[in-house]
N, C-alpha and C positions, 0 to 999 in steps of 0.2 A: 371879313369871314377871309380867306384864303383858299385858290382853287389848286389841287395841283395833278397831273396827268398820272392814271396808273394804267394797266394790262393784266388782267385775270390776275389780280392779288383778291384775296375775303381780308376784309377791315373788320377787328373786333373792336376797339378802344381806340379814340383820339385823347389826348388832353395836351392844354396850352398850359404852361407854366405850374404844373401839375393838377389844374382841374380839369372837369371832365369836357369836353365840349361836343357840339355833337356834328353830324358828319352824313352826307348824305351821297349818294351817285348818280352824275346826270347822266345822258343818253351815249350807248357804246355807238361808237365810230367804227368803221370798219378797219383802219389800217392808225389811227392817229390813235388809240386806245381810248378809256373813258374816264373822263373827268367825275374827281372826288373833291365837293365844298366842304370847305370845316368852316364851320359857323365858330369864330370865339366868344369864351362866356363872357367877355366883358371885353366894354371898348378901350383902345390901346392908344394910349400917347404918340404923338410925331413921335420919332425916333426910340422909342420904348420897345425892347430886344423881347423875343418873346422864343421860349422853347416848345418848339410842338411835336410830342410824340405820339407815334403812331404803332399800334401791336395790329401785327396783318399776318398771314401766312400764305407763301406763295407755291407755286406747283410747275410743273415742268411746260404748261403753257404757261408761263408766266414769261414769254419770252422776253421784254425789255430786262429781266433780272437773269443774271446769272452768278451761280456759286462755285467757290472755293472751299472744298473741305479743310478741316484745320490739318490734314496731311498736306494738304497742296501746297497749305502757306509757308513762308522761310521760318515763322518763330514755330509753326506745329500745333498751336494752341488753340487760335482762334478761328473761326469759320469766316470766311472775306464774300464782300457781296460790291460786285459790278451792275450798275444801273447806267444802263444810256451812256454808257463809257464815264460814269463819274463814280469816283470810288465812294461807296460808306462805309464807315468802321463800325461791326456789329460785337 
């Protein structure tokens, strides 16, 4: 399994290498966020890579996420997501 930190997001679906994975939120912490535990649909071997895809929805209350609209980006074609100062391409 894998545990990720979240803050005020709604998760609809998680897949690992294209297969549905189970997921559950842990107890919400006042300033750290809420853990999201993902249970892989099969055992991973040491060194095996996995692509984890999370279908989610954010909101203005999702303080750990910041969005640029396509118009605010240099290419003006795609939105841009910042997550805890780490860039995620959408």
